[in-house]
N, C-alpha and C positions, 0 to 999 in steps of 0.2 A: 659201198662199204656197208657191211652188216651193222645194224644197230645193237646187236646182241653180242657184245664183246665181253670176254672175261676181264677181270682186273689185270691179269698178267698181259693180255693182249693190248689193253689200254696203255700199259707202261711201254710195251714195244712200240706202239705208234707215237707215243710222246718222244721217245728217243729218236725214232726215224725222222720225225718232223721237226726236231729241234734245230733252229737255224744257227745256233752257235757251235754245234759239233761238226767236225769234219767227218767224211765217210769212214775213215779208219777209226776215229773215236767212237762213232756209232756202232761199228763192228764190235769193239771192245765192250761197250756198255751192254749191248744185246747179249753177248756171251756171258757177262756177269749175271744178267737177269735169268738166263736159261739155267745156269748152274744153281742160282739161289732158289729156283723153282722146285728143285729136287727135295725130297724129304730129308730132314737132318739125320745124321748117324744116331744110333742108339746111345742115349745118355741117361744117367740116373735122374730121378726126380729132384734130388738135391742140387745137381748141377743145373738142371733146367730152371729151378727156382733162383739160384744164385745169379744166373744170367738175366732172368726177368727183373731181379732186384738191382741190376746194374753193378753188382760187386765183381762179377767175372765177365770178360768180353773175349770173343774168339777172333777179333780183328777182321771179320768179314772175308776170310780166306776161302769161303765156299762150303757148301753142304757135303761135297764129295771131293776132297782135295786130290788133284791129279798131278800136282807139281809142288815141290818144296816152296816154302816162303822165300828163302834166300839160297842162291846157289853160287859157290865160289870155285869155278873150274881151275885146274892147274894149266894156265895159259902157256907157261914156259914149256911144259911137256908137249902141249899141242903144237907149238911152233917147231920144236925139235924133232917130233916124230911124224908130223902131218896127220892126216885123217883118212882112213879108208871110207868111212861113211860119206864124208864131204868131198872125196876124191881129190885130196890135196897132198902134194909132196911137202917135205920139210922146207921151212923157210931158208933162203940162202942170203938174203940181204934185207935192208930195212923196208924197202918197198914190198917185198914178199910178206914180211912180218905184219905190216900195217894192213895189207890187203886181207891176209888170213884172219886177223883179228876182226876186221869189219865183217867178214863172212860168218865167223862162229858166233859173234854176238847175237845174231838173229836166230840162233838155235839154242840159246840159253834161257829157258823160261824161268819165271819167278812169279811172285804174287802180282806183280804189275805187268806181266807179259813182256817185259824187257829185261835185259841183264842188269841186276843191281850191283854187279861187280865186274869191272872191266880190267882188273889186274893191278899188280904191283909193277907199274909200267916201266919204270927205269930198269928194274931187274930183268923184266921180260924182254925189253928192246935193246939194251946195251950190247948183247952179243952180236947184233946185226948192224951196228953203226959203221964198222969198217973204216974206210978212209974218207968218209964224207966230211965236208967242212961244216963248221958251226952254222953257217948261213943255209946250207943245203938241209941240214937237220931241222933248223927252224921252219923252213918252208914246208917240209913234209909233216912235221908235228902240227903246225898251224892248220893245214888242210885236214888232217886227221881230226883235230879238235872240232872244227866246223862241221865235218861230216857226222861226228857223234851227236852233236846238238840238233842237226837238221833231220837225221834219219831215226834217231832214238830220243825224241825231245821230252825226256822225263827226268826230273830232278832227283829221283831216287837212284839213278845210275851213278856209280861211285868209282873213282880211280884213286890209287895209292902211289906215293913216291917217297923217297928217303929210306933210311936216315943218311946214307952215304952221299957225298957230293959227286955228281957226274953230269955230263952234258944233257942227258935226257931229263933229269930232274930239274936242272936250271931252265931248260927250254920250256918245259911244261909250265913252270911258274911264270915265266915271261909271257907265254901265250895266254894263259888263263887270266892274267891281269889285264892284258890288252883287249881280249874279246869280251870279258865280263858276261859269260853265258850262264844260264841256270844249270846247264848240263855240260859235262859231267860234274857232279859233286867231287870234292877233292880232299884227301887227307895227306898231310905231310908227317911222316914218322920221324920223331925226334929222339935221338939217343945222345945224351951228353958225352958219352965216351967216344962217339963217332962223328957227330954233327958239329961242324964249326959254328961259331957265333955268326960269322958272315953269312952262311947259308940259312941259319935260323932267321937272321934279320931280313933276308929276302922273302922268306915265307910270311913273317909277321907284317912286312910292308905290303904284301899282297892282301892281307886281311884289311889293312887300312884302305886299300884301293878298291877291293871288291868283296869283302866279307868272307873270302876263302883264302887258304884252306883251313880245315880243322888241323890242329896240331896234336898228334897222338903221342902218348908216353910209351915209346917203343919198349923199354925194358919191362914195364909193367905188363904189357900185352904178351910179350915173349915169354915171361915167366909163367903165364897161364897156358899158353899153347905150344911153346917151342919156337926157337929162332926160325924166322921165315916160314912159319907154319900157320899163319893166320892172315886175315885181311879185314879191313874196315869197309863195310858195305852200306848201301841204302842211306839212311840218315847218319848213323854213327854206330853201327852194330858190329862188334868184333866177333868173328866166327872162324872156325877151322878152315884152312885152305884145303882144296880138293874135297870139300864137304859143304857145310852150311847149316841152315836151320830148316827142319822139316815143318815146324809150326811155331807160332807165337801166340800165347794166351796171356792175358794181362789181368791184374787185380786192381780195382779202384779202392785204394786205401782209405779214401774219404768215406765211401759208403760202408766199408768194413768197420771203420772206427765208430760210425754212428750206431752200430749194433753192439758195441762194447760198453761195459759198465764203468770201466776205468782203464788207465794205461796198462796196469798189471793184467787185467782180464783180456785186453787186446793182445798183449804179447804171448800170454800163456794159453789162451783158449780160442779167441776169435781168429787170430792169424793162422795157427796150425789147422783149424777146421777148414777154412777156405783154401789154404794151401793144398790140403789133401784133395779137394775138389779140382783145383787147378791141375794137379798131376793126373788125375783121372781123365780130365778133358784132353790134356795133351796126349795121353796114351791112346784115347779113342781116335783123335785126329791123325796122329802119326801112324797108327796101325793101318788105317784105311790107305794112306799114301804108300806105305811100305809093302802091304800085303795084297791090296786089291787093284791099285792104279796101274801097275806095271811100269812105273816111272823108272825104276832102276834096271830096266832092260834097254833103256835109251842109250844111244851111242856114247854119250858123255861117260856113262858107267862102263860100258863094254870096252871102250878104248882107254880106260884108266885115268880119265880126266877128273872124275869124282869117285869117291868111295862111300858106300852106304853107311859104313861104321863111323864116318866123320860128320854125320848130321846129328844135330841135337835140338830138342825143343827149347824155346826161349821162355823163361818164366818172367814175365814182365810185370812191373808195378808202376803206378802213377798216383798223383794226389797225395804225396807225402806231406806237403805243407798243410793242407786242410786236415789231414788225419791228426797231425801233431797238435794243431790248434784246437781241434775238437776234444782230443784226449786231455790236453791241458785244462780246458774248461771243465771237463767232467771231474778232474782232480782238484777243482777249486782254484786254479791258477789262471791269471790273465796274460801269461807270457806268450810271445808270438814267434813262430818259426822264422828263422833267418835274422832275428833281431835280439833274441835273448838266449843266453848260454844254455840254460836248462832245457829250453824248447829244442834247441839244436842238438843237445845231447840225447834227448828222447828220440829224435829222428835218426841219429846214428845207431841207437840201440835197436830201433826197428829194422834198419838195414842189416845189422849184424844178425838179428834173429832170422830174417829172411834167408840170408846166406847159409845159416846153420840148417834151416829147414830144407833148402834145396840140396845141400850136400848130403843130407840124411835121407833123401827121398829118391830111390831108384825109379827110373822110367824105362819103358819097354824099348824105345829106340832113342838112345842118347849117346853122348860122347863119354866113353868109359862108363856107360850106364847111367849118366846123370844129365839133367837139364842144365842150362846156364842162366844165371840171374841177369836181368836186364832192367835198367831204368828207362821206361818207355816214354818217348817224347810227346805223347798225345796225338790225337787225330782231330780232324776238323769239326767233328760234332760234339767234342767235349765242352760242356758248358759248366762254368763255376767250379772248375777243378784244374789244378796246375799240373803241367806235364812232369813226369819223373819225380825228382827230388828238388826241383827248382824252387826258388823263392817267387811268390806270386807277382805277376806283372803289375807294374806301377808302384810296387812297394820295395823294389830292390834297393839295397844300401849301396854305398860306393863300392867299386870293384874289389878293392883289397878286403873289405869286410865281407863281401859276398864270397870270395874265395875261402876265407877263414871259416865261414859258416857252413859251407857245403863240402869242403875237401875231405872231411872224414867219411863221406859216403863212398868215395870213388873206388876204394880198394875192394869193395864187396861185389861190384857189378861187372863180372867177368865179360859178359857179352855186350857191354856198352853203357855209357852214361854221358850225358852232355848237359853242361850248364852254359846257356847262351848269355854272355855278358854284352849288354848294349852300351857302347861307348860313344860319348859325345864327339861330334865332328872335329872338335879342337885337336884331337889326336893326329889329325892330318898334318898339322904343323909341328908335331912332336912324335914321329913314329917310333922313336926310341922307347917311349913310354909303353907302347904295345909290346915291344920286344921284352922289356923288363917284366911286365905283367904276365906274359905268357911263360917266361922262364921261371918266374916265381911260383906261378900256379902249379907247374909241373914239379918243381922242387917240393912244394907243399903236399903233393900226393894226388894231383889231378891226373886222371886216366886220359882225359881228352880236354883240350882247351879250345873254346869256340867263342867267337865274338862277332857281333854286328857293329858297323859304324853308322850312326843315326842318319847321316845325310846320303848314304849310298842307295841307289835304286835297287841293287841286288842285295836281298836280305834273306836270312833264314827264318823259316816258320818253326818247325819242330827240329829239323836237322836238314831237311831239303830246302832248296833255294826257290825264291820267286823274285820277280821284278815288280816293284810297286806300280810302275807304269803299265804293266800288263793287267794288274788287278783293276786299275782305274777304268780300263776300257773293256773289261771282260764281259759285263752284262750286255753290252751293245754289239760287240764284235766277236766274242769267243776268243780262243787262242789256239795256235798250232801246238802249244806245249801242254802235255798231258796233265801236268800238276798245277796249272794256273787255277783251275776251278777249286782244287783243294785249298789253295792259298786264299782265294776269295771267300770261301766258306769259313775258313779258320779266322780270317779277319773280322767276319761278321759275328761268329759264335764264341771265339776263345780269347779275344782281347790282345792278339799278338801286336797290334799297333799301339797298344797302351804301354809297352815296355818303356821303362824310364831310362833315357840315356844318361850316363854318369861320366863325369870328367875323371880321366886318369892322368896323373902327372908323373913326370920323371922323378920328382922328389919323393913321392909316396911309394912307388912300386919297388925300388931296390931293397926294401925290407926283407924280401924273400931270397936275396942272393946268398 
């Protein structure tokens, strides 16, 4: 081996010789290094400086993006029409449908190189149930669920079910609680006009059992995108069906607030200035994808499973808690985010301002010409900054107080927001408390309800799942699951294991009814 290696070649060898990576994982990491070795797209000096200052982050999607960040194909259309490209006839029964989905998933690229959206599965599969018995459906769904985890072992892969009650929905909940896999992630759509309390109870009982599913406020999402015209993908990102997100750029509100003289200066000068740079960077990145990469000549587009006009850039933010605390201090107040009303109200005002800016800022390739606002859940390298609009780890108040403090943000974040409530294990003896807390949070205005139970092995990091047992042995053994290393890094850097489990009781939660 030559002793005169470039820095890039050294990194290649480090990946190739890494004993904890599988051959497939090495392929993926080598591809990422190759893409990152290209020169960055042309950006202004102001954007470059904002990125160096840590105020703006491009989420490491590559220097020459050739695939959208998130893709949500119309799988129902795929099953009903088949595919010329994949040489598949329309599905005729449940076996056909499950087999066809297994095939197409391997042709749906995203930022993680696996599908981040596997469909609104009950809607997609119910037409093919036919005369199958409940037990036959259970066996088929169980094998399908295992297949997903073993062939696409990535916790950013996301399935949706609900709000209607049906055998596929019930079976997926049953199987997910039994298997307790990191993949796929799961969202249950809740609509109080459609969903029975009995079905919601099964979903919240699953949370007690395995920290899944998310519970989405279906009417709130449908109001933004249209009935059955959206999906929840990856961590908890709400995006248009038959479209997705071409790019995600995020702003570190903590670092932005450090550059402001006061809360007023932040709202009226600093935030608009950096938001303008965010839009510029989103336009640069999406323009390369749409104009140079030829992605929209792919069969997903030519066969009508996605539409170019249904992709939008995500305007992400994080570090709300630190930003509010910094601005409070600059204004001579010692009030803290998540605990004091005035601090919480400033946070709500920041979210409202962001929504106003995004609505008033056209983008080159967006949904109806606009980006979508997103409360970004953080990544594994984020140090000393809290994801999205959450209350800092270890300082969380009781769950009811937490909901009251953060509910005011949810209406602004069209493309997703998640507050992860960490609940004490005593809820296992009182699952009705989880049901009441969830229902109350939705009634209070939560767009999405998410909870971990402290004693579960399966827990959420930002929105994706990990097993604590996998983290414990990762350094020595590696993992077949693509996202374990991210969870291990997050545990080291971001304090996710410092979340304070809080007791939720039946007596306190019905205040939301």
